[in-house]
C-alpha positions in Angstrom: 135.1 42.3 70.9 136.6 45.7 70.7 133.6 47.1 68.8 131.2 45.7 71.4 133.3 47.2 74.3 133.4 50.5 72.5 129.7 50.5 71.8 128.9 49.8 75.5 131.3 52.6 76.7 129.8 55.1 74.2 126.2 54.2 75.2 127.2 54.6 78.8 128.7 58.0 78.1 125.6 59.1 76.2 123.4 58.1 79.1 125.5 59.9 81.6 125.6 63.0 79.4 121.8 63.0 79.0 121.4 62.6 82.8 123.8 65.4 83.4 122.0 67.7 80.9 118.7 66.9 82.5 120.0 67.7 86.0 121.5 71.0 84.9 118.7 72.2 82.7 117.3 74.5 85.4 120.7 76.3 85.8 121.2 76.4 82.0 117.9 78.1 81.4 118.4 80.6 84.1 121.8 81.6 82.7 120.3 81.8 79.2 117.5 83.9 80.8 120.0 86.4 82.1 121.7 86.8 78.8 118.4 87.2 77.0 117.1 89.7 79.5 119.9 92.0 78.6 119.1 91.6 75.0 116.3 93.7 73.6 115.3 91.1 71.0 113.8 88.7 73.4 110.4 87.5 72.4 109.7 84.6 74.8 107.7 85.5 77.8 108.1 82.3 79.9 111.0 79.9 80.3 111.3 77.9 83.5 108.6 76.5 85.6 109.1 74.6 88.8 106.4 73.4 91.2 106.4 74.3 94.8 103.9 75.2 97.6 103.5 78.5 99.3 101.1 79.5 102.0 99.4 76.1 101.6 98.2 77.0 98.1 99.1 75.4 94.9 101.6 77.6 93.1 104.6 77.5 90.8 107.4 79.9 90.0 107.8 81.2 86.5 110.8 83.2 85.0 110.1 85.9 82.5 112.4 86.8 79.7 110.6 89.9 78.8 110.9 92.7 81.3 108.5 95.6 81.6 110.0 98.8 80.4 107.7 100.8 82.6 104.9 100.1 85.0 102.4 102.7 86.2 100.4 102.0 89.3 97.0 103.6 90.2 95.2 103.1 93.5 91.6 101.9 93.2 88.7 101.1 95.5 86.5 99.0 93.2 84.6 95.7 92.9 84.1 93.7 89.8 83.1 90.2 88.9 85.2 87.4 87.4 84.8 86.9 83.6 83.4 83.7 82.2 86.8 82.6 81.1 88.9 83.7 84.1 90.4 80.2 84.5 92.3 80.7 81.2 94.5 83.4 82.9 96.9 83.3 85.8 97.0 84.7 89.3 100.4 86.3 89.9 102.2 87.4 93.1 103.7 90.4 91.3 102.9 92.2 88.0 104.5 90.1 85.3 107.7 91.5 83.9 108.6 93.4 87.1 110.5 90.6 88.9 112.8 87.9 87.7 110.8 85.1 89.2 107.0 85.4 89.7 104.8 83.1 91.7 101.7 81.8 89.9 98.8 80.6 92.0 96.2 78.1 90.8 92.5 79.0 90.6 91.5 75.7 92.1 93.2 76.5 95.3 91.3 79.8 95.7 87.8 78.3 96.0 86.2 80.8 93.7 83.1 80.5 91.5 82.0 81.9 88.1 81.1 85.6 88.3 82.3 85.9 91.9 82.8 89.4 93.2 86.4 90.5 93.6 87.8 93.6 95.3 90.3 95.6 93.3 92.7 98.0 95.1 95.3 98.7 92.5 95.7 98.8 88.7 99.1 98.5 86.9 99.7 99.4 83.3 102.9 97.5 82.2 104.7 98.7 79.1 106.7 96.1 77.1 108.8 96.3 73.9 106.7 95.0 71.0 107.7 91.5 69.9 107.5 92.4 66.2 109.0 95.9 66.2 111.5 96.8 69.0 110.8 100.5 68.3 107.1 100.2 69.4 105.6 99.3 72.7 102.7 97.1 73.9 100.7 98.0 77.0 99.0 95.4 79.3 96.6 96.2 82.2 96.8 94.2 85.4 94.6 94.5 88.5 95.4 93.5 92.1 92.4 91.6 93.4 91.3 90.0 96.6 88.4 87.6 97.2 87.1 89.4 100.3 87.1 93.0 101.4 89.7 92.6 104.2 91.7 89.7 102.7 95.4 89.3 103.5 96.2 87.7 100.1 96.1 89.8 97.0 96.8 88.6 93.5 97.7 90.4 90.2 95.5 89.3 87.3 95.4 90.2 83.6 92.7 92.6 82.4 90.9 89.6 80.8 90.0 88.1 84.2 87.6 91.0 85.0 84.2 91.1 83.5 84.2 94.7 82.1 80.4 94.8 81.6 80.0 94.6 85.4 83.2 96.7 86.2 82.7 100.1 87.7 85.7 102.3 88.5 85.6 104.1 91.9 89.1 105.6 91.6 90.3 107.0 95.0 93.1 109.1 93.4 90.7 111.7 91.9 
C-alpha cells in the first residue's frame, strides 16, 4: 500500500515538474541566451521561435545567440530578381545579429513569384566571429528589398535570395 501511494505521488510530482519546465522553457532559453551572448564562444545562431502575427502577415520572432561584431550599411538604388531558391531563405525585419529578437516573415504571405523583380535600397555587410576560430571573422551580405518601388514594407534578405546574374548595382553613394 505504501509503495503504491509513493509511486502515485512521485508520478504526480514528475508530471507537475515536466509541466512546469514546459511552461518556463521560453524564459529559460532567454536567460541562457543572455549568458551566451556575453560569451564569445557561442556557435548557435537561433534559439527561440514563437509564432505571432504582425501587420496581417505571417511572421515569427527569432532570438539570435550570435551578435554581429560590426555592420556596414550602403545606400543603393537597384533592382534585381529573386533567385530560383529564394524560398529557402528568410525575410527579416532587421539585419540578423543586430537585434536581440528579429521578426521573420513568411514568403507565402508576400504574394511573390519566381524571378519577381525586387527593389533594393540598402546593403548591409555583417561581420560575425567565425564559429571555428574566434580569432577570425565571417562576413555576410544582406539586402533591404521591397516588392514595389514605393512600398511601405521593406525586408532584409540574405545575399542568396538575389539572382546575381540579373543583379546590376546602381550605387547612389558614388
